[in-house]
N, C-alpha and C positions, 0 to 999 in steps of 0.2 A: 504494499500500499503506498503510495507516495504522500507527501504532505496534503497537495492541493486536494487529493482525495477525503485524510484523514480530513482535513476542515471542512469538508462541505457538508460530511455525514455526519459534524458532531453540531454545527449549525442547524442540521435537519432534524437531529435527534434533540437540543433545547430549545427551539419553535413549537416543537411535538409537546415536550414537557411543560410549557408553558399554558397550551392548550388545554390538556388535560386538566378536569374538576372532579372529577370522578373519584370517591372516597372508594376505599374497598377495605373487608373485614371491622366496621364499626357497627355497633350496637346503639340506638336510640338517640344517636346526633342529631341535631336541627340546621342547616344553613351553614354546614361546612362544605368545605371542598378540598379535595386532594390527600384526605386525611387515609391515615394508614390505621388499622387496631385500635381506634378507640370508644371509649363508649361516655355516652351522655355529653358531649360536648356543643355547644354553642355558637355559631356567627364564627367559625374561625377557621383558617386554613393551614395546611398545609403540616398537621402535627402527627407524631406517629408514637403509640401507645399510652398516650394520652387521655385522662379520665375528668370531669366534670369542670373542663377548661371553658371559659367565655371569649370571644373578642381576640384572641388570641390567633398569634401565627410561627410558624415556626418552631414550635415547639417539640424536644423526644423525651418522654419518660417524664411527663411531668401531670401534677396532679391540683385542682382547686385553686388556679391560677385565673387571673381577670388581665386583658389589655395588658398581656404578655407578648413580647417576641423576642424571637432567640436565646432560647433558655433552653439548659437539658436538665434532668433529673431534680426540676424545682417543683416544692409544693406551698399552695397556699400563700402565693404571691401576686401585687396587683400592681401593676402597670410597670413593671419592671423590662430590662433587658440583659441577653447575654447576659445572665446569671447560671452560675453549675451548683448542682449540689448543695444549693440552698433551701431555705424556709421560710415562711414568713418574711418576707420582705416589700417592700411598699415602698415606690418609683425609685430603685436601686439599681447602678449599669454594673456590670463588669466584676460581678461579686462571687468571688468563691468558695463552697463550704460555709458559708455563713448562715446565723440563725438570728427572728430578730432584730433586722437592720432599717433604717428609714432614711430614704432619701441621700444613703450611700454610692459612693464611686470606689471602685476597683477594689475593692476590700480583700482580705485571705483569712477565713478559717476566725473571724468575727463576734460577737454578738451582743445585742444593747447597743447599737451605734445609730446615732443620729447625725446624721451628716459627716458622716465617720469621727463622730467626736464619741468615747464610751461613757455611758449612766449606768449605776443600778438599776437592778430588777423593776424595783420601784419606779423610780425615778424616769427609765422609759417610759414604762406604762403611762403613767401621767401622761407623759408631756403626749406621746403617740397618741393619748386619746383627745386630746384637745386639737393635736394638728390635724386627724382623721374630721374631724368636725370643723373645723376650718378650710380644708382641702377639698370638703362635699365629698370623702369619701366614709362616712360612718356607716 
């Protein structure tokens, strides 16, 4: 196969993948496209083995996420992007193995952080409850 043949075949393959909106192996999902082996998701695109996610895109092995994108093994996250192996994140980006973080960017293995600053557990929950109300996330 020559370079020109490869490039043409790849271009065709990419175009057909973008056109395909059919989901496979999903159970009780609504208004989703191009998902695989998901359950009870709504209004999402390109999810794989994810469950109870809503209005999200490009998640793999996630559950109970809302308006998240490009996450892997994330659980109970809201409006978070490119997070891996994390749970209970709100409006975070690029966090890995984090729990209970709010508005954090690029953290690794942290918990109870707001805007990348550490708080004790009680203070964290008090502040985030107020922030959720202010931001309309309650």
